All heavy atoms as an XYZ file, in Angstrom:
760
protein
N      46.156    122.800    111.379
C      45.318    121.627    111.430
C      45.661    120.870    112.698
O      46.813    120.673    113.036
C      45.591    120.768    110.200
C      44.860    119.485    110.200
S      45.284    118.613    108.698
C      44.476    117.126    109.026
N      44.674    120.417    113.407
C      44.919    119.660    114.621
C      44.239    118.306    114.505
O      43.330    118.103    113.727
C      44.411    120.424    115.846
O      43.015    120.556    115.783
N      44.742    117.378    115.323
C      44.216    116.026    115.347
C      43.400    115.876    116.617
O      43.819    116.287    117.695
C      45.378    115.007    115.314
C      44.864    113.599    115.432
C      46.205    115.202    114.062
N      42.216    115.299    116.468
C      41.358    115.119    117.630
C      41.712    113.802    118.318
O      41.774    112.749    117.694
C      39.888    115.110    117.208
C      38.981    115.088    118.362
C      37.603    115.366    117.916
N      36.810    115.582    119.123
C      35.540    115.669    119.130
N      34.879    115.562    118.000
N      34.892    115.879    120.243
N      41.971    113.841    119.592
C      42.298    112.681    120.404
C      41.072    112.243    121.179
O      40.063    112.949    121.237
C      43.436    113.029    121.380
C      44.735    113.528    120.737
C      45.695    113.977    121.810
C      45.359    112.446    119.889
N      41.146    111.071    121.849
C      40.053    110.612    122.705
C      39.817    111.621    123.811
O      40.721    112.252    124.307
C      40.407    109.271    123.348
C      40.299    108.132    122.408
C      40.484    106.855    123.170
N      40.496    105.749    122.244
C      40.879    104.547    122.537
N      41.308    104.268    123.746
N      40.833    103.604    121.640
N      38.656    111.720    124.180
C      38.287    112.650    125.249
C      38.100    114.072    124.748
O      37.987    114.989    125.541
N      38.108    114.253    123.432
C      37.841    115.567    122.878
C      39.037    116.492    122.855
O      38.899    117.659    122.508
N      40.180    116.034    123.267
C      41.359    116.912    123.251
C      41.897    117.016    121.827
O      41.697    116.125    121.004
C      42.457    116.357    124.164
C      42.041    116.285    125.616
C      43.139    115.747    126.470
N      43.727    114.569    125.803
C      44.393    113.623    126.388
N      44.596    113.677    127.668
N      44.880    112.615    125.715
N      42.606    118.067    121.561
C      43.223    118.290    120.256
C      44.745    118.356    120.417
O      45.244    118.832    121.427
C      42.724    119.597    119.617
C      41.284    119.547    119.227
N      40.806    118.702    118.278
C      40.208    120.272    119.659
C      39.508    118.880    118.127
N      39.118    119.839    118.978
N      45.388    117.852    119.393
C      46.851    117.892    119.393
C      47.298    118.305    117.998
O      46.751    117.853    116.991
C      47.416    116.505    119.723
C      48.917    116.393    119.582
C      49.399    114.994    119.946
N      48.855    113.972    119.075
C      49.492    113.432    118.027
N      50.695    113.816    117.722
N      48.922    112.511    117.279
N      48.327    119.124    117.919
C      48.889    119.517    116.623
C      49.787    118.399    116.120
O      50.533    117.800    116.899
C      49.698    120.805    116.744
C      48.813    122.002    117.005
O      47.655    122.009    116.616
N      49.342    122.988    117.681
N      49.707    118.088    114.814
C      50.575    117.035    114.271
C      52.039    117.491    114.335
O      52.321    118.683    114.343
C      50.104    116.863    112.836
C      49.454    118.140    112.483
C      48.885    118.696    113.772
N      52.938    116.551    114.398
C      54.349    116.939    114.435
C      54.731    117.663    113.150
O      54.198    117.389    112.080
C      55.099    115.622    114.569
C      54.137    114.566    114.136
C      52.758    115.119    114.375
N      55.623    118.592    113.293
C      56.075    119.369    112.144
C      56.887    118.461    111.219
O      57.690    117.652    111.673
C      56.951    120.520    112.628
C      57.384    121.460    111.528
C      58.209    122.605    112.089
O      57.871    123.117    113.162
O      59.197    122.945    111.439
N      56.652    118.579    109.922
C      57.375    117.765    108.948
C      58.806    118.294    108.823
O      59.038    119.466    108.584
C      56.678    117.802    107.588
C      57.465    117.098    106.505
C      57.560    115.710    106.488
C      58.125    117.818    105.528
C      58.291    115.055    105.518
C      58.858    117.181    104.549
C      58.944    115.803    104.545
O      59.664    115.166    103.584
N      59.760    117.389    109.005
C      61.176    117.738    108.845
C      61.808    116.668    107.962
O      61.982    115.531    108.397
C      61.885    117.765    110.190
C      61.411    118.883    111.072
C      62.251    118.957    112.323
N      61.640    119.918    113.205
C      61.514    119.769    114.495
N      61.967    118.677    115.071
N      60.950    120.694    115.218
N      62.149    117.011    106.738
C      62.762    116.003    105.872
C      64.116    115.578    106.420
O      64.871    116.385    106.939
C      62.897    116.699    104.525
C      62.861    118.156    104.832
C      62.057    118.314    106.088
N      64.373    114.294    106.317
C      65.644    113.749    106.780
C      66.705    113.950    105.694
O      66.421    113.807    104.510
C      65.500    112.255    107.066
C      64.553    111.942    108.210
C      65.104    112.389    109.545
O      66.326    112.275    109.757
O      64.308    112.877    110.363
N      67.941    114.263    106.089
C      68.990    114.370    105.070
C      69.287    112.987    104.486
O      69.070    111.970    105.138
C      70.195    114.906    105.845
C      69.918    114.568    107.272
C      68.426    114.529    107.425
N      69.748    112.989    103.264
C      70.092    111.723    102.627
C      71.253    111.087    103.388
O      72.184    111.775    103.803
C      70.508    111.944    101.175
C      69.375    112.315    100.275
C      69.863    112.409     98.849
C      68.703    112.724     97.927
N      69.126    112.803     96.527
N      71.186    109.764    103.585
C      72.299    109.118    104.284
C      73.570    109.179    103.445
O      73.527    109.182    102.217
C      71.832    107.672    104.463
C      70.752    107.486    103.469
C      70.152    108.838    103.204
N      74.699    109.253    104.147
C      75.977    109.279    103.447
C      76.258    107.908    102.853
O      75.860    106.888    103.391
C      77.092    109.664    104.411
C      76.985    111.091    104.883
C      78.158    111.447    105.754
C      78.039    112.892    106.189
N      79.134    113.289    107.060
N      76.978    107.907    101.758
C      77.356    106.661    101.119
C      78.351    105.951    102.030
O      79.321    106.545    102.499
C      77.982    106.930     99.738
C      78.449    105.658     99.088
C      76.989    107.655     98.856
N      78.103    104.682    102.303
C      78.950    103.941    103.215
C      80.161    103.320    102.520
O      81.127    102.950    103.172
C      78.136    102.847    103.916
C      76.989    103.349    104.779
C      76.233    102.165    105.369
C      77.494    104.249    105.886
N      80.104    103.214    101.230
C      81.199    102.610    100.490
C      81.938    103.716     99.741
O      81.331    104.496     99.020
C      80.665    101.562     99.490
C      81.789    100.974     98.677
C      79.885    100.493    100.211
N      83.254    103.754     99.945
C      84.048    104.744     99.220
C      84.365    104.207     97.828
O      84.503    102.997     97.652
C      85.344    105.009     99.975
C      85.115    105.711    101.295
C      86.432    106.035    101.983
O      87.451    106.207    101.281
O      86.416    106.105    103.208
N      84.511    105.089     96.869
C      84.861    104.607     95.532
C      86.264    104.011     95.556
O      87.087    104.366     96.398
C      84.807    105.875     94.674
C      84.948    106.998     95.628
C      84.384    106.530     96.935
N      86.542    103.094     94.648
C      87.882    102.484     94.632
C      88.943    103.508     94.255
O      88.664    104.507     93.599
C      87.764    101.395     93.573
C      86.627    101.815     92.718
C      85.690    102.594     93.597
N      90.153    103.230     94.718
C      91.258    104.105     94.342
C      91.523    103.945     92.854
O      91.237    102.891     92.271
C      92.515    103.727     95.122
C      92.351    103.945     96.607
C      93.620    103.713     97.361
N      94.418    102.608     96.835
C      95.236    101.887     97.551
N      95.365    102.098     98.820
N      95.940    100.913     97.005
N      92.071    104.980     92.231
C      92.379    104.848     90.802
C      93.439    103.778     90.595
O      94.217    103.481     91.498
C      92.899    106.234     90.414
C      93.103    106.981     91.665
C      92.409    106.268     92.770
N      93.472    103.187     89.424
C      94.466    102.146     89.162
C      95.887    102.690     89.308
O      96.152    103.846     89.025
C      94.206    101.724     87.725
C      92.950    102.382     87.313
C      92.616    103.446     88.297
N      96.770    101.824     89.745
C      98.173    102.197     89.883
C      98.861    101.950     88.551
O      98.700    100.884     87.949
C      98.847    101.331     90.959
C      98.197    101.568     92.304
C     100.335    101.606     91.034
C      98.661    100.597     93.378
N      99.630    102.923     88.103
C     100.418    102.724     86.890
C     101.644    101.921     87.301
O     102.426    102.336     88.158
C     100.830    104.056     86.276
C     101.604    103.885     85.006
C     101.926    105.195     84.351
C     102.697    104.899     83.075
N     103.100    106.098     82.397
N     101.798    100.737     86.720
C     102.899     99.855     87.078
C     104.176    100.332     86.403
O     104.252    100.407     85.176
C     102.575     98.420     86.680
C     101.302     97.851     87.319
C     101.046     96.436     86.824
C     101.391     97.881     88.835
N     105.166    100.660     87.226
C     106.442    101.167     86.743
C     107.573    100.423     87.464
O     107.335     99.756     88.479
C     106.583    102.670     87.046
O     106.602    102.847     88.477
C     105.443    103.484     86.447
N     108.810    100.539     86.968
C     109.928     99.944     87.695
C     110.036    100.455     89.134
O     110.369     99.694     90.040
C     111.150    100.348     86.865
C     110.625    100.474     85.472
C     109.242    101.051     85.658
N     109.729    101.728     89.352
C     109.793    102.289     90.708
C     108.791    101.609     91.639
O     109.118    101.293     92.793
C     109.548    103.799     90.667
C     109.660    104.535     91.995
C     111.051    104.359     92.592
C     109.341    105.997     91.818
N     107.590    101.344     91.158
C     106.588    100.628     91.956
C     107.064     99.211     92.236
O     106.932     98.693     93.341
C     105.216    100.609     91.232
C     104.637    102.010     91.107
C     104.233     99.680     91.931
C     104.233    102.661     92.390
N     107.655     98.561     91.238
C     108.085     97.170     91.373
C     109.233     97.004     92.362
O     109.311     95.985     93.045
C     108.477     96.610     90.014
N     110.110     97.980     92.473
C     111.262     97.808     93.368
C     111.120     98.558     94.689
O     112.016     98.501     95.516
C     112.563     98.160     92.658
S     112.747     99.883     92.213
N     110.003     99.203     94.920
C     109.797     99.939     96.168
C     109.349     98.995     97.286
O     108.358     98.281     97.144
C     108.733    101.022     95.989
O     108.410    101.590     97.243
N     110.045     99.017     98.442
C     109.619     98.173     99.566
C     108.295     98.640    100.175
O     107.685     97.907    100.942
C     110.768     98.287    100.570
C     111.558     99.465    100.167
C     111.282     99.725     98.718
N     107.832     99.815     99.811
C     106.565    100.344    100.323
C     105.358     99.836     99.539
O     104.221    100.019     99.967
C     106.573    101.879    100.289
C     107.710    102.507    101.072
C     107.636    102.179    102.548
O     106.544    102.208    103.124
O     108.702    101.880    103.125
N     105.587     99.220     98.397
C     104.484     98.735     97.565
C     103.802     97.560     98.245
O     104.455     96.676     98.787
C     105.010     98.320     96.175
O     105.659     99.444     95.578
C     103.887     97.855     95.269
N     102.491     97.567     98.213
C     101.691     96.505     98.822
C     102.064     95.144     98.220
O     102.219     95.030     97.004
C     100.204     96.811     98.568
C      99.297     95.841     99.263
O      98.936     96.112    100.420
O      98.954     94.809     98.641
N     102.208     94.105     99.056
C     102.557     92.780     98.534
C     101.593     92.248     97.478
O     102.020     91.551     96.547
C     102.544     91.889     99.778
C     102.800     92.824    100.921
C     102.176     94.130    100.521
N     100.316     92.587     97.582
C      99.356     92.149     96.552
C      99.692     92.753     95.193
O      99.534     92.113     94.155
C      97.926     92.509     96.945
C      97.408     91.691     98.108
O      97.948     90.574     98.341
O      96.477     92.155     98.792
N     100.148     94.008     95.199
C     100.546     94.661     93.945
C     101.803     93.993     93.402
O     101.922     93.751     92.191
C     100.758     96.178     94.158
C     101.313     96.840     92.902
C      99.465     96.847     94.590
N     102.739     93.655     94.288
C     103.962     92.985     93.841
C     103.641     91.641     93.190
O     104.199     91.305     92.139
C     104.924     92.797     95.014
C     105.468     94.072     95.654
C     106.371     93.735     96.831
C     106.182     94.948     94.644
N     102.731     90.888     93.805
C     102.348     89.601     93.213
C     101.629     89.801     91.875
O     101.790     89.012     90.955
C     101.492     88.780     94.181
C     102.343     87.973     95.101
C     102.595     88.210     96.423
C     103.088     86.800     94.766
N     103.444     87.262     96.927
C     103.761     86.373     95.932
C     103.259     86.065     93.607
C     104.582     85.254     95.955
C     104.076     84.944     93.628
C     104.729     84.547     94.799
N     100.844     90.845     91.773
C     100.188     91.138     90.494
C     101.241     91.393     89.413
O     101.133     90.887     88.298
C      99.256     92.341     90.634
C      98.641     92.750     89.330
N      97.586     92.084     88.751
C      98.976     93.739     88.459
C      97.279     92.648     87.604
N      98.119     93.659     87.401
N     102.264     92.160     89.768
C     103.342     92.432     88.817
C     104.037     91.120     88.441
O     104.311     90.868     87.268
C     104.349     93.442     89.412
C     103.696     94.827     89.534
C     105.618     93.519     88.569
C     104.506     95.825     90.323
N     104.307     90.278     89.438
C     104.988     89.009     89.183
C     104.194     88.135     88.216
O     104.773     87.469     87.346
C     105.228     88.268     90.498
N     102.873     88.151     88.349
C     102.037     87.294     87.493
C     101.730     87.921     86.139
O     101.656     87.215     85.132
C     100.723     86.969     88.216
C     100.864     86.000     89.364
C      99.519     85.556     89.905
N      98.692     86.652     90.357
C      98.717     87.175     91.589
N      99.511     86.678     92.486
N      97.930     88.165     91.914
N     101.531     89.234     86.110
C     100.955     89.865     84.919
C     101.872     90.816     84.150
O     101.488     91.260     83.072
C      99.691     90.659     85.314
C      98.643     89.846     86.044
C      98.030     88.744     85.200
O      97.973     88.907     83.962
O      97.625     87.729     85.776
N     103.032     91.149     84.673
C     103.896     92.136     84.005
C     105.324     91.601     83.874
O     106.218     92.002     84.617
C     103.870     93.456     84.771
N     105.559     90.689     82.920
C     106.886     90.085     82.798
C     108.015     91.100     82.594
O     109.132     90.883     83.045
C     106.762     89.148     81.597
C     105.423     89.351     81.012
C     104.625     90.205     81.923
N     107.723     92.222     81.952
C     108.751     93.234     81.707
C     109.218     93.916     82.990
O     110.272     94.552     83.019
C     108.268     94.273     80.682
C     107.233     95.253     81.200
C     105.800     94.721     81.281
O     105.549     93.533     81.080
N     104.862     95.588     81.594
N     108.450     93.775     84.089
C     108.822     94.394     85.364
C     109.344     93.386     86.387
O     109.741     93.774     87.481
C     107.620     95.144     85.958
C     107.120     96.341     85.155
C     105.874     96.928     85.797
C     108.204     97.394     85.026
N     109.373     92.121     86.045
C     109.795     91.107     87.018
C     111.228     91.311     87.486
O     111.553     91.091     88.647
C     109.629     89.712     86.425
C     108.191     89.298     86.300
C     108.064     87.918     85.688
N     106.658     87.605     85.471
C     106.207     86.870     84.480
N     107.059     86.323     83.612
N     104.918     86.641     84.343
N     112.121     91.751     86.586
C     113.520     91.957     86.995
C     113.630     93.012     88.096
O     114.515     92.946     88.933
C     114.391     92.331     85.797
C     114.068     93.675     85.178
C     114.939     93.952     83.973
C     114.529     95.236     83.285
N     115.279     95.425     82.038
N     112.687     93.949     88.116
C     112.703     94.987     89.148
C     112.221     94.447     90.479
O     112.604     94.947     91.531
C     111.873     96.189     88.699
C     112.444     96.825     87.476
C     111.987     96.711     86.202
C     113.618     97.632     87.405
N     112.798     97.407     85.348
C     113.809     97.985     86.063
C     114.534     98.105     88.354
C     114.865     98.782     85.632
C     115.585     98.892     87.921
C     115.739     99.221     86.580
N     111.395     93.433     90.465
C     110.961     92.797     91.717
C     112.138     92.144     92.427
O     112.186     92.104     93.661
C     109.870     91.759     91.446
C     108.529     92.283     90.969
C     107.621     91.115     90.595
C     107.879     93.156     92.021
N     113.083     91.623     91.652
C     114.268     90.999     92.242
C     115.034     92.022     93.086
O     115.624     91.672     94.111
C     115.160     90.393     91.138
C     116.450     89.839     91.707
C     114.397     89.312     90.380
N     115.017     93.278     92.688
C     115.716     94.342     93.421
C     114.933     94.843     94.633
O     115.451     95.643     95.406
C     116.003     95.509     92.482
N     113.713     94.377     94.814
C     112.871     94.856     95.912
C     113.196     94.073     97.194
O     113.016     92.863     97.236
C     111.391     94.686     95.549
C     110.477     95.368     96.530
O     110.792     95.507     97.701
N     109.322     95.798     96.047
N     113.652     94.771     98.251
C     113.958     94.061     99.494
C     112.721     93.438    100.148
O     112.851     92.551    100.990
C     114.576     95.133    100.401
C     114.335     96.438     99.755
C     113.958     96.194     98.328
N     111.540     93.861     99.756
C     110.310     93.303    100.326
C     109.815     92.071     99.566
O     108.837     91.448     99.976
C     109.210     94.368    100.350
N     110.490     91.713     98.480
C     110.074     90.528     97.708
C     110.346     89.281     98.550
O     111.456     89.084     99.049
C     110.822     90.470     96.388
N     109.346     88.463     98.703
C     109.478     87.251     99.521
C     110.266     86.182     98.770
O     110.345     86.205     97.538
C     108.090     86.715     99.872
O     107.443     86.243     98.709
N     110.852     85.227     99.500
C     111.522     84.115     98.823
C     110.586     83.376     97.865
O     111.011     82.956     96.780
C     111.966     83.217     99.979
C     112.135     84.146    101.136
C     111.052     85.178    100.953
N     109.325     83.224     98.246
C     108.360     82.556     97.360
C     108.179     83.335     96.062
O     108.086     82.748     94.977
C     107.024     82.381     98.070
N     108.161     84.661     96.161
C     108.004     85.486     94.963
C     109.238     85.362     94.076
O     109.125     85.224     92.847
C     107.775     86.952     95.340
C     107.525     87.859     94.152
S     107.261     89.576     94.611
C     105.762     89.433     95.564
N     110.427     85.387     94.688
C     111.656     85.259     93.904
C     111.734     83.894     93.229
O     112.171     83.784     92.080
C     112.878     85.500     94.795
C     113.015     86.923     95.347
C     114.176     87.007     96.307
C     113.140     87.941     94.232
N     111.283     82.856     93.923
C     111.260     81.532     93.317
C     110.298     81.494     92.130
O     110.615     80.959     91.067
C     110.850     80.484     94.353
C     110.856     79.081     93.804
C     110.504     78.032     94.846
O     110.443     78.347     96.041
O     110.261     76.888     94.427
N     109.120     82.088     92.306
C     108.145     82.140     91.217
C     108.731     82.876     90.010
O     108.636     82.409     88.878
C     106.859     82.830     91.700
C     105.857     83.048     90.596
C     105.043     82.010     90.160
C     105.745     84.285     89.977
C     104.134     82.201     89.130
C     104.837     84.491     88.950
C     104.031     83.448     88.531
O     103.139     83.639     87.506
N     109.339     84.028     90.277
C     109.923     84.819     89.189
C     111.016     84.022     88.482
O     111.129     84.047     87.258
C     110.467     86.152     89.734
C     109.308     87.045     90.203
C     111.295     86.881     88.683
C     109.748     88.240     91.008
N     111.821     83.299     89.270
C     112.865     82.470     88.668
C     112.297     81.378     87.780
O     112.902     81.009     86.767
N     111.143     80.862     88.139
C     110.535     79.794     87.346
C     109.867     80.308     86.077
O     109.962     79.682     85.024
C     109.519     79.029     88.189
C     110.156     78.196     89.271
C     109.127     77.530     90.164
O     107.922     77.600     89.923
N     109.603     76.881     91.214
N     109.165     81.450     86.183
C     108.440     81.938     85.001
C     109.310     82.799     84.099
O     108.999     82.976     82.925
C     107.143     82.701     85.389
C     106.170     81.769     86.072
C     107.441     83.921     86.223
N     110.389     83.362     84.645
C     111.316     84.157     83.847
C     110.735     85.467     83.364
O     109.731     85.957     83.865
N     111.384     86.008     82.381
C     110.993     87.292     81.808
C     112.240     88.034     81.373
O     113.369     87.630     81.694
N     112.081     89.135     80.651
C     113.237     89.884     80.164
C     114.121     90.373     81.319
O     113.657     91.081     82.207
C     112.636     91.073     79.417
C     111.200     90.750     79.203
C     110.814     89.741     80.238
N     115.376     89.941     81.322
C     116.336     90.413     82.329
C     116.260     89.723     83.673
O     117.040     90.036     84.570
N     115.345     88.781     83.854
C     115.170     88.130     85.149
C     116.391     87.290     85.519
O     116.885     87.352     86.648
C     113.877     87.277     85.181
C     113.846     86.371     86.398
C     112.657     88.172     85.175
N     116.906     86.527     84.574
C     118.069     85.684     84.851
C     119.260     86.506     85.313
O     119.925     86.165     86.301
N     119.529     87.581     84.626
C     120.645     88.460     84.986
C     120.414     89.097     86.359
O     121.333     89.165     87.183
C     120.817     89.542     83.932
C     122.008     90.440     84.181
C     122.169     91.525     83.124
O     121.345     91.596     82.194
O     123.113     92.308     83.254
N     119.186     89.542     86.618
C     118.881     90.159     87.916
C     119.054     89.164     89.054
O     119.595     89.500     90.116
C     117.457     90.719     87.909
N     118.626     87.914     88.844
C     118.792     86.895     89.878
C     120.273     86.562     90.086
O     120.705     86.362     91.235
C     117.993     85.641     89.524
C     116.478     85.770     89.683
C     115.770     84.554     89.089
C     116.084     85.962     91.135
N     121.060     86.525     89.018
C     122.502     86.291     89.154
C     123.166     87.405     89.969
O     123.994     87.133     90.843
C     123.166     86.192     87.781
S     122.830     84.632     86.939
N     122.795     88.627     89.704
C     123.342     89.762     90.456
C     122.951     89.651     91.922
O     123.792     89.855     92.817
C     122.859     91.098     89.845
C     123.490     91.304     88.473
C     123.187     92.269     90.775
C     122.891     92.458     87.689
N     121.707     89.306     92.193
C     121.247     89.151     93.572
C     122.020     88.039     94.284
O     122.538     88.232     95.399
C     119.750     88.858     93.627
C     119.172     88.541     95.006
C     119.294     89.752     95.928
C     117.740     88.081     94.900
N     122.155     86.896     93.645
C     122.853     85.773     94.263
C     124.337     86.065     94.455
O     124.924     85.701     95.474
C     122.636     84.502     93.441
C     121.185     83.994     93.421
C     121.044     82.824     92.479
C     120.713     83.637     94.815
N     124.961     86.750     93.500
C     126.374     87.148     93.647
C     126.561     88.095     94.822
O     127.546     88.013     95.542
C     126.904     87.775     92.357
C     127.111     86.781     91.241
O     127.123     85.550     91.524
O     127.261     87.216     90.076
N     125.601     88.992     95.015
C     125.704     89.937     96.127
C     125.555     89.231     97.477
O     126.120     89.670     98.476
C     124.669     91.056     96.007
O     123.365     90.571     96.282
N     124.802     88.132     97.504
C     124.637     87.394     98.743
C     125.887     86.561     99.058
O     126.192     86.316    100.216
C     123.415     86.483     98.656
C     122.063     87.182     98.519
C     120.955     86.158     98.315
C     121.790     88.062     99.725
N     126.620     86.123     98.013
C     127.840     85.340     98.208
C     128.966     86.199     98.752
O     129.830     85.717     99.485
C     128.283     84.680     96.897
C     127.385     83.510     96.507
O     126.668     83.000     97.399
O     127.405     83.118     95.327
N     128.988     87.472     98.368
C     130.119     88.342     98.716
C     129.994     89.019     99.994
O     129.763     88.905    101.057
């Protein structure tokens, strides 16, 4: 099939070529992290995850005290809100700093 142009000329229509579907620009979220003592005391753990543990996982707060990446603000928060073993962990930390 051709298309008639002005002046009586004919032109073939462009060949149909379907476009590929565009790639998804947003990657799916990473799977949830299982919160464990190892995650809580690892200096490689993202600070946002550490703060989440400090706020939401009282049973893991004592392990945050052992994390060298825990900020003074985080340690102060943990000292204020407490949790199982937090007092003892803070005493051990403070004793180690005195010696």
